[in-house]
N, C-alpha and C positions, 0 to 999 in steps of 0.2 A: 504494499500499500504506500501511497505517497505520504511522506512524513510532514510535508507542508500543508496537507489538507486539514481543514478544521473539522471535517466530518469524520466521525468514528463509526465503526461497524458495530452492530449489536451482536450479542452472542448468537442469536438465531441466524443472522446473516453469515457469520463466521462458520457456523455449523453447516449451513446450506452451501457455502463455497467449498468447504472441505468435502462434503458429500459429492458435489459436482466434480471436483478434482479427482476424487477416488473413482467415480464412475468413468471419467475420461481415461484415467490410467488403466482401468480394467478393460475398457473397449480397445485401447491401444494394444494391450497385451494380447487380447484375443485376435485382433487383426494381424499382428506380427506372427502369431502362432498359425493362423490360417495361411498366411503368405508363405511361411516356411514349409508347411505341409504341401501347399500347391507346388512350390519349387521342387520338393522331394518327389512328388508324383510326376512332374514334368520330366525330371531327370530319369526316373524309372521308365517312363513311356519312351523317352528318347533312346535309352539303352535297349529296350525291347524292340523298338522299331529297327535299330541298327542290327540287332541279332537276326530279326526276320528278313531284312534286306540281304544280309550275308547268306542266310540259308537259302533264300530264293535264288541268289546268284549261283550258289553251288548246285542247286537243283537244275537250273537252266543249263549250266555247263554239262552236267551229267546227261541231261536230256539230249543236248546237241551231240554229245559223244555217242549216245545210243543211236541217234539218227544216222550219224556218220558210219557206224558199224553196220547198219542195215543196208547201206548202199553196196556193201561188198558181197551181200548174199543174194 
């Protein structure tokens, strides 16, 4: 609060401000937790996509190899 102010806060106002501050801090923590969880999920999905793309490339190469072998028969 501004020390030069001639206005003082009542105990009820101080309690209300503290409650609002606590609620704001709680919301901030929840938001940070959700953000962290979303980032972890995104990283997991990215790794999974990379694994699937790698597997697909392997399967495509194997398929092409099989097609090439059929040409000889």
